[in-house]
C-alpha positions as CSV (number, residue, x, y, z in Angstrom):
1,M,0.0,0.0,0.0
2,V,1.3,3.4,-1.0
3,A,0.2,6.7,0.6
4,R,0.5,9.9,-1.3
5,A,1.0,13.6,-0.6
6,Y,1.8,16.5,-2.9
7,T,4.3,19.4,-2.9
8,V,6.2,21.4,-5.4
9,A,9.7,21.8,-6.8
10,F,10.7,25.2,-8.0
11,E,12.2,26.1,-11.3
12,G,12.5,29.9,-11.5
13,V,9.1,31.3,-10.6
14,E,7.3,28.2,-11.7
15,A,6.3,25.5,-9.2
16,H,6.1,22.0,-10.6
17,Q,3.9,19.4,-8.9
18,V,5.8,16.7,-7.1
19,E,4.0,13.5,-5.8
20,V,5.4,12.2,-2.5
21,Q,4.8,8.5,-2.3
22,C,5.3,6.6,1.0
23,A,5.5,2.8,1.1
24,L,5.8,0.6,4.2
25,T,7.3,-2.8,3.4
26,P,8.5,-5.7,5.5
27,G,12.3,-5.9,6.3
28,L,14.9,-4.3,8.5
29,P,13.7,-0.9,9.8
30,A,15.0,1.8,7.5
31,F,14.0,5.3,6.3
32,S,15.2,6.1,2.8
33,I,14.3,9.0,0.4
34,V,14.7,8.5,-3.4
35,G,13.9,10.7,-6.4
36,L,16.9,12.9,-6.9
37,P,16.9,14.7,-3.5
38,D,19.6,17.2,-2.5
39,K,21.3,17.2,0.9
40,A,18.6,19.3,2.6
41,V,15.9,16.9,1.3
42,S,17.9,13.8,2.4
43,E,18.2,15.2,5.9
44,A,14.4,15.5,6.1
45,R,14.2,11.9,7.5
46,D,15.9,12.9,10.7
47,R,13.8,16.0,11.2
48,V,10.6,14.1,10.5
49,R,11.6,11.3,12.8
50,S,12.3,13.7,15.6
51,A,9.1,15.7,15.1
52,L,7.0,12.6,15.2
53,A,8.8,11.4,18.4
54,A,8.0,14.8,20.0
55,M,4.3,14.0,19.3
56,A,4.7,10.5,20.9
57,I,4.1,8.9,17.5
58,A,6.3,5.8,17.0
59,L,7.4,4.8,13.5
60,P,6.5,1.2,12.5
61,S,9.3,-1.4,12.5
62,K,9.3,-1.7,8.8
63,R,11.2,-0.4,5.8
64,I,10.0,3.2,5.0
65,T,10.6,4.3,1.4
66,I,9.8,7.8,0.3
67,N,9.7,8.4,-3.5
68,L,9.6,11.9,-4.9
69,S,8.0,11.7,-8.4
70,P,9.0,12.6,-11.1
71,A,12.3,11.1,-10.1
72,D,14.3,12.9,-12.8
73,L,13.4,16.4,-11.5
74,P,15.9,17.8,-9.0
75,K,14.4,18.3,-5.5
76,E,16.0,21.1,-3.5
77,G,15.1,22.8,-0.2
78,S,13.9,22.1,3.2
79,H,10.2,22.6,2.3
80,F,9.9,18.8,1.6
81,D,9.8,18.1,5.3
82,L,6.0,18.6,5.7
83,P,4.8,16.7,2.7
84,I,7.1,13.7,3.6
85,A,5.5,13.8,7.1
86,M,2.1,14.0,5.6
87,A,2.6,11.0,3.4
88,L,4.1,9.0,6.3
89,L,1.2,10.0,8.7
90,A,-1.3,8.9,6.0
91,A,0.6,5.6,5.5
92,I,0.4,4.7,9.2
93,G,-3.2,5.7,9.5
94,I,-2.9,8.9,11.6
95,I,-4.6,11.2,9.0
96,P,-7.0,10.2,6.2
97,E,-5.4,9.4,2.9
98,D,-7.8,11.5,0.9
99,A,-6.8,14.5,3.0
100,S,-3.1,14.2,2.1
101,E,-4.0,13.5,-1.5
102,S,-6.1,16.6,-1.9
103,T,-3.5,19.0,-0.4
104,V,-0.3,20.6,-1.6
105,S,1.9,21.1,1.4
106,L,5.3,22.7,2.0
107,G,7.2,23.6,5.2
108,E,10.3,22.9,7.2
109,L,10.0,20.9,10.4
110,S,11.9,21.7,13.6
111,L,12.9,18.9,15.9
112,D,10.1,19.7,18.3
113,G,7.5,19.6,15.5
114,S,7.0,23.3,14.9
115,L,6.8,24.6,11.3
116,V,9.4,27.1,10.0
117,G,8.6,29.5,7.2
118,V,9.9,28.7,3.8
119,T,10.4,30.5,0.5
120,G,8.0,30.1,-2.5
121,A,4.6,29.9,-0.8
122,L,3.1,32.2,-3.3
123,P,4.1,30.2,-6.4
124,A,3.1,27.0,-4.6
125,A,-0.4,28.4,-4.1
126,M,-0.6,29.2,-7.8
127,S,0.4,25.6,-8.6
128,A,-2.1,24.3,-6.1
129,A,-4.9,26.3,-7.6
130,E,-4.1,24.9,-11.1
131,E,-4.3,21.4,-9.7
132,D,-7.6,22.2,-7.8
133,R,-6.0,21.3,-4.4
134,S,-5.7,23.3,-1.2
135,L,-2.4,24.5,0.2
136,L,-0.9,23.7,3.6
137,C,2.0,25.8,4.7
138,P,3.6,27.3,7.9
139,R,1.5,30.0,9.5
140,V,4.2,32.6,8.9
141,S,4.1,31.9,5.2
142,S,0.3,31.8,4.8
143,P,-0.5,35.5,4.4
144,E,1.4,35.8,1.2
145,A,0.0,32.5,-0.2
146,A,-3.6,33.6,0.6
147,W,-3.4,36.3,-2.1
148,V,-4.2,33.4,-4.5
149,T,-8.0,33.4,-3.9
150,A,-8.6,30.4,-6.2
151,T,-7.4,27.9,-3.6
152,Q,-7.9,27.5,0.2
153,V,-4.7,28.2,2.2
154,I,-4.3,26.7,5.6
155,G,-1.5,28.0,7.9
156,A,-0.3,25.7,10.7
157,A,2.1,26.5,13.5
158,T,3.1,22.9,14.4
159,L,2.8,19.4,13.0
160,A,0.4,18.6,15.9
161,D,-1.9,21.3,14.5
162,V,-1.9,19.6,11.1
163,V,-2.9,16.3,12.7
164,R,-5.7,17.9,14.7
165,H,-6.9,19.7,11.6
166,Y,-7.2,16.7,9.4
167,T,-8.6,14.4,12.1
168,G,-11.4,16.9,12.8
169,Q,-10.3,17.6,16.4
170,S,-9.5,21.3,15.9
171,P,-9.9,22.5,12.3
172,L,-7.8,25.4,11.3
173,P,-9.4,28.5,9.7
174,P,-8.4,29.5,6.2
175,S,-5.7,32.1,6.1
176,K,-6.3,35.7,5.0
177,P,-4.1,37.7,2.6
178,G,-1.7,40.0,4.3
179,E,-0.4,43.3,3.0
180,V,2.7,45.0,4.1
181,L,2.3,48.8,4.5
182,S,5.5,50.5,3.6
183,P,6.6,53.3,5.9
184,P,5.9,56.8,4.6
185,N,8.4,58.2,2.2
186,H,9.7,61.5,3.5
187,K,11.9,62.1,0.5
188,D,10.3,64.8,-1.7
189,L,11.3,66.3,-5.0
190,R,11.1,69.7,-3.3
191,D,14.2,68.8,-1.4
192,V,16.2,69.1,-4.7
193,K,17.1,72.7,-5.4
194,G,17.2,73.6,-9.0
195,Q,17.7,70.8,-11.6
196,E,14.3,71.5,-13.2
197,R,15.3,69.7,-16.4
198,A,16.3,66.6,-14.4
199,K,13.0,66.7,-12.5
200,R,11.1,66.9,-15.8
201,A,13.1,63.9,-17.1
202,L,12.2,61.9,-13.9
203,E,8.5,62.7,-14.5
204,I,8.6,61.5,-18.1
205,A,10.5,58.4,-17.2
206,A,8.1,57.5,-14.4
207,A,5.0,58.1,-16.6
208,G,6.2,55.8,-19.5
209,R,8.7,53.5,-17.8
210,H,11.5,54.9,-19.8
211,H,15.2,54.3,-19.0
212,L,17.1,57.3,-17.8
213,F,20.8,58.2,-17.8
214,M,22.2,61.1,-15.8
215,V,25.7,62.6,-16.2
216,G,27.0,65.2,-13.9
217,P,29.8,66.1,-11.5
218,P,29.9,64.8,-7.9
219,G,27.4,66.6,-5.6
220,S,25.1,67.7,-8.4
221,G,22.2,65.7,-7.1
222,K,22.1,62.6,-9.3
223,S,21.7,60.1,-6.4
224,M,19.3,62.5,-4.6
225,L,17.1,62.7,-7.6
226,A,17.0,58.9,-8.1
227,A,16.2,58.3,-4.4
228,R,13.1,60.5,-4.9
229,L,11.8,58.6,-7.9
230,P,9.8,56.1,-5.8
231,S,7.8,59.0,-4.4
232,I,6.3,59.8,-7.8
233,L,5.7,56.2,-9.0
234,P,2.1,54.8,-8.8
235,P,1.5,51.8,-6.6
236,L,1.6,48.3,-8.1
237,T,-1.6,47.1,-9.6
238,P,-2.9,43.7,-8.2
239,T,-1.5,41.9,-11.2
240,E,1.9,43.6,-11.0
241,A,2.0,43.0,-7.2
242,L,1.4,39.3,-7.7
243,E,4.1,39.0,-10.4
244,T,6.7,40.9,-8.4
245,S,5.9,39.1,-5.2
246,M,6.3,35.7,-6.8
247,I,9.9,36.6,-7.6
248,H,10.5,38.0,-4.1
249,S,8.9,34.9,-2.6
250,I,11.4,32.7,-4.5
251,A,14.2,34.9,-3.3
252,G,13.0,34.8,0.3
253,L,12.3,38.5,0.6
254,L,8.6,38.2,1.7
255,D,9.3,37.8,5.4
256,Q,6.9,40.4,6.8
257,G,3.6,38.5,6.7
258,G,2.3,39.5,3.3
259,I,3.1,41.3,0.1
260,S,3.6,45.0,-0.7
261,R,2.1,47.3,-3.3
262,T,5.1,49.5,-3.3
263,R,7.2,49.3,-6.5
264,P,10.6,47.8,-5.8
265,F,13.7,50.0,-5.8
266,R,17.0,48.1,-6.2
267,E,20.4,49.9,-6.1
268,P,23.2,47.3,-6.3
269,H,26.8,48.4,-5.7
270,H,29.1,48.6,-8.7
271,T,31.2,45.7,-7.3
272,A,28.2,43.3,-7.7
273,S,29.0,40.2,-9.7
274,M,27.2,39.1,-12.8
275,A,25.3,36.4,-10.9
276,A,24.1,39.1,-8.4
277,I,22.9,41.4,-11.2
278,V,21.5,39.0,-13.7
279,G,20.9,36.0,-11.6
280,G,22.5,32.6,-11.3
281,G,24.3,30.6,-8.7
282,R,23.8,26.9,-7.9
283,R,20.1,27.3,-7.7
284,A,19.7,29.8,-10.6
285,S,18.4,32.4,-8.2
286,P,16.9,35.7,-9.5
287,G,19.2,38.7,-9.7
288,E,18.8,42.4,-9.1
289,I,17.2,43.0,-12.6
290,S,14.4,40.4,-11.8
291,L,14.0,41.7,-8.2
292,A,13.4,45.1,-9.8
293,H,10.6,43.7,-12.0
294,N,7.8,46.4,-12.3
295,G,10.1,48.8,-10.4
296,V,13.4,50.7,-10.6
297,L,16.9,49.5,-11.0
298,F,19.3,52.3,-10.0
299,M,22.9,51.8,-11.0
300,D,25.1,54.6,-9.6
301,E,28.6,55.1,-11.1
302,L,27.6,53.1,-14.1
303,P,31.0,53.1,-15.8
304,E,32.5,51.4,-12.7
305,F,30.5,48.3,-13.2
306,A,32.3,45.4,-14.9
307,R,32.0,45.6,-18.7
308,P,30.6,42.0,-19.0
309,V,27.9,42.8,-16.4
310,L,26.8,45.9,-18.3
311,E,26.7,44.1,-21.6
312,T,24.4,41.4,-20.2
313,L,21.8,44.1,-19.5
314,R,21.2,44.7,-23.2
315,Q,18.9,41.7,-23.9
316,P,16.9,42.0,-20.7
317,I,16.3,45.7,-21.4
318,E,15.0,44.9,-24.8
319,T,12.9,41.7,-24.1
320,G,11.8,42.2,-20.5
321,Q,13.0,38.7,-19.5
322,V,16.2,36.9,-18.8
323,M,17.1,33.3,-19.2
324,I,19.7,31.8,-16.9
325,A,21.2,28.7,-18.5
326,R,22.9,26.2,-16.3
327,A,24.0,22.6,-16.9
328,N,21.0,21.2,-15.0
329,A,18.5,24.0,-15.5
330,H,17.2,26.7,-17.9
331,V,15.3,29.2,-15.9
332,T,13.5,32.3,-17.2
333,Y,12.7,35.3,-15.0
334,P,10.7,38.4,-15.9
335,C,12.5,41.6,-15.6
336,K,10.6,44.6,-16.9
337,F,12.4,47.2,-14.9
338,M,13.1,50.9,-15.3
339,L,16.8,51.5,-15.5
340,V,18.1,54.7,-13.9
341,A,21.8,55.1,-14.3
342,A,24.2,57.9,-13.1
343,A,27.8,58.7,-14.0
344,N,30.4,61.3,-13.6
345,P,31.6,63.0,-16.8
346,C,35.1,61.7,-16.2
347,R,37.1,59.9,-13.5
348,C,37.8,63.0,-11.5
349,G,34.3,64.3,-12.1
350,H,35.2,67.9,-12.8
351,M,35.6,67.8,-16.5
352,F,33.4,70.9,-17.2
353,D,34.3,72.9,-14.0
354,P,36.7,75.7,-15.0
355,A,37.7,76.2,-11.4
356,Q,38.9,72.6,-11.2
357,A,40.1,72.0,-14.8
358,C,41.3,68.5,-15.6
359,A,44.7,68.3,-17.3
360,R,43.5,65.4,-19.5
361,V,40.4,67.0,-21.1
362,P,38.8,65.7,-23.2
363,D,40.6,62.3,-23.2
364,C,39.6,61.8,-19.5
365,G,35.9,61.9,-20.3
366,N,36.3,59.9,-23.5
367,D,38.2,57.1,-21.6
368,Y,35.8,57.1,-18.7
369,L,32.4,57.1,-20.5
370,G,34.0,55.0,-23.3
371,R,33.5,52.1,-21.0
372,L,29.8,52.2,-21.9
373,S,29.2,50.6,-25.2
374,G,27.2,52.2,-28.0
375,P,24.5,49.5,-28.1
376,L,23.9,49.9,-24.3
377,L,23.6,53.7,-24.5
378,D,21.3,53.3,-27.5
379,R,18.8,51.5,-25.3
380,L,18.5,54.4,-22.8
381,D,15.6,56.6,-23.7
382,L,16.4,59.8,-21.8
383,R,19.9,61.3,-21.4
384,I,20.4,64.4,-19.4
385,E,23.2,66.5,-18.0
386,V,22.9,67.4,-14.3
387,P,25.0,70.6,-13.8
388,P,26.4,71.6,-10.4
389,V,24.3,73.8,-8.2
390,A,26.0,76.9,-6.8
391,Y,25.9,77.1,-3.0
392,Q,24.2,80.5,-3.2
393,D,21.2,78.8,-4.9
394,L,20.8,76.4,-2.0
395,A,19.5,79.2,0.3
396,L,16.8,80.4,-2.2
397,P,13.2,79.4,-1.6
398,N,12.1,76.3,-3.5
399,D,8.7,76.7,-5.2
400,C,8.8,73.7,-7.5
401,D,6.1,71.0,-7.5
402,S,6.1,68.5,-4.7
403,S,6.3,64.7,-5.2
404,A,2.5,64.4,-4.6
405,Q,1.8,66.9,-7.4
406,V,4.1,65.1,-9.8
407,A,2.8,61.7,-8.7
408,A,-0.7,62.8,-9.6
409,R,0.3,63.7,-13.1
410,V,2.2,60.5,-13.5
411,A,-0.8,58.4,-12.3
412,T,-3.1,60.2,-14.8
413,A,-0.7,59.5,-17.6
414,R,-0.4,55.8,-16.6
415,L,-4.2,55.6,-16.5
416,R,-4.4,56.9,-20.1
417,Q,-2.0,54.1,-21.1
418,T,-4.0,51.5,-19.3
419,E,-7.1,52.7,-21.2
420,R,-5.2,52.6,-24.4
421,F,-3.8,49.1,-24.1
422,G,-6.6,47.5,-22.1
423,T,-6.3,45.7,-18.8
424,D,-5.8,42.3,-20.4
425,S,-2.9,43.4,-22.6
426,A,0.7,42.5,-21.9
427,L,1.5,46.2,-22.7
428,R,1.3,48.4,-19.6
429,A,3.4,51.4,-20.5
430,N,4.5,53.3,-23.5
431,A,7.9,51.8,-23.3
432,D,6.4,48.4,-24.2
433,M,5.0,49.4,-27.6
434,Q,6.4,47.7,-30.6
435,G,5.7,47.0,-34.2
436,R,2.4,47.9,-35.8
437,M,0.9,49.2,-32.5
438,L,3.8,51.7,-32.2
439,E,3.2,53.0,-35.7
440,D,-0.6,53.4,-35.1
441,I,-0.4,55.0,-31.7
442,C,2.6,57.2,-32.4
443,E,1.4,58.5,-35.8
444,L,2.9,61.9,-36.7
445,D,1.6,64.8,-38.7
446,E,3.7,66.1,-41.7
447,D,5.4,68.8,-39.7
448,S,6.5,66.5,-36.9
449,R,7.6,63.8,-39.3
450,A,9.8,66.2,-41.2
451,L,11.4,67.3,-38.0
452,L,12.2,63.7,-36.9
453,T,13.5,62.9,-40.4
454,Q,15.8,65.9,-40.3
455,V,17.1,64.9,-36.8
456,A,17.6,61.3,-37.7
457,T,19.6,62.2,-40.8
458,R,21.7,64.9,-39.1
459,F,22.6,62.9,-35.9
460,G,22.4,59.4,-37.4
461,L,19.7,58.0,-35.2
462,S,19.5,54.2,-35.3
463,A,16.2,52.4,-35.9
464,R,16.0,51.7,-32.2
465,G,16.7,55.3,-31.3
466,Y,14.0,56.4,-33.8
467,H,11.4,54.2,-32.1
468,R,12.4,55.2,-28.6
469,V,12.0,58.9,-29.5
470,L,8.5,58.1,-30.6
471,R,7.7,56.3,-27.3
472,V,9.0,59.2,-25.2
473,A,7.1,61.7,-27.3
474,R,3.9,59.7,-26.8
475,T,4.5,59.8,-23.0
476,I,5.1,63.6,-23.1
477,A,1.8,63.9,-25.0
478,D,0.0,61.8,-22.4
479,L,1.4,64.2,-19.7
480,S,0.0,67.1,-21.7
481,D,-3.4,65.4,-22.0
482,S,-3.0,65.4,-25.8
483,A,-4.5,62.7,-28.0
484,E,-1.9,63.3,-30.7
485,I,1.8,63.8,-30.7
486,R,2.5,67.5,-31.6
487,R,5.8,69.1,-32.7
488,P,6.6,70.5,-29.2
489,H,6.2,67.0,-27.7
490,L,8.5,65.5,-30.3
491,A,11.0,68.3,-30.0
492,E,11.3,67.7,-26.2
493,A,11.7,64.0,-26.7
494,I,14.5,64.6,-29.2
495,S,16.2,67.0,-26.8
496,F,16.5,64.3,-24.2
497,R,17.8,61.8,-26.8
498,L,20.6,64.0,-28.1
499,S,22.1,65.4,-24.9
500,T,25.0,64.1,-22.8
501,T,27.1,61.5,-24.6
502,E,27.0,63.0,-28.1
503,E,28.7,66.2,-26.9
504,I,31.3,64.5,-24.6
């Protein structure tokens, strides 16, 4: 007789169903686990044995064999403890077999029988809903999994609670979804004195999810501007929050009892490795570009990043997803992020400051920014120069728009884009437009088309640059509440495209 329970094995953000089979056969007492388990799964037998002993449940004097099917799928992680215990309890008649077969379970067992939170509860709930089963998980992981309303999520604190639930002694209530409220953001755009053009570029980038590149001397406010970008971004929609949280769940970042509607803001250091930025490692874990999905990836001191790391960003920026290929796994993660990059004009940073003239101008700037390849820069929609602010200007009153006012305009522009593309479309922002849709939505009048043709011929715009100018112009028109792209909208988009690197 074979008892069955179900759990999942993770491959990227996908959770594959795994059948846990338990067979009790005559022979010398033994406890073996087969089915391509890793070290953590193999050690589950000791944790399960100790947890059952803490509940005064004795294992039968038989040979216990646990098979994890399909046997050719690698099984990694400590979340297999609970399903193995479920199958074993069903095999010895402690809990009903139909209860273990109708449930997807995951959780790590302590030696005293308590359940420890694990990663991946949210993707596991999605998989359970697809298989029309309920989900059993540790109580600390249940609020995030309960966001999947298509399945019932049960959160238990101990293995004893699980037994009492399935035997009817003390049924556990279904878990409720939990939402993590982010602390108020006290960083406001009004804190930045001057830099009106840079603030305008931030607003356009936030409205259309365009990539932004800022070049300026040290202390000009580049990092300060980037730090205030989250204050003008709209909250995640329910669909976006679910997508982003699935990646964060796999990475173990959902440890506060729920998911957040705040857009992620990731700022890796320039010493980060390729695996940290793009993803990888032994388990093909998500990198910073995937953790920034539907949010912002801020890369300060862009030329200081390793050249191979920067070049690997080219394909994810273009496609919105990244494939991590390993000998035993090919994992694809979504990564639709908004890249905000900052750099000094040269190594010393004072290339254009006459009071601190560099002796190597212009070779210093050419060598420093020359670390950035042309194909990478071609993918950045907005390029701006951030000039230094004189200390006399810091004492002047600041009457610019606050983050709340800018955020309202950004939210209105995003709403126009949602109405344009539809709620069921994969397109969510103007930066996602391609092909025929780009031509139809960004149709120009004769005057505007003549201007764009003249600029493309004069400055040698690539086809990619041509299309990115159209996308930025469409966003500027949305901010202006214009149904059509006018010449001023196009001219402003062109001005952001031609600044910075062409003149350096």
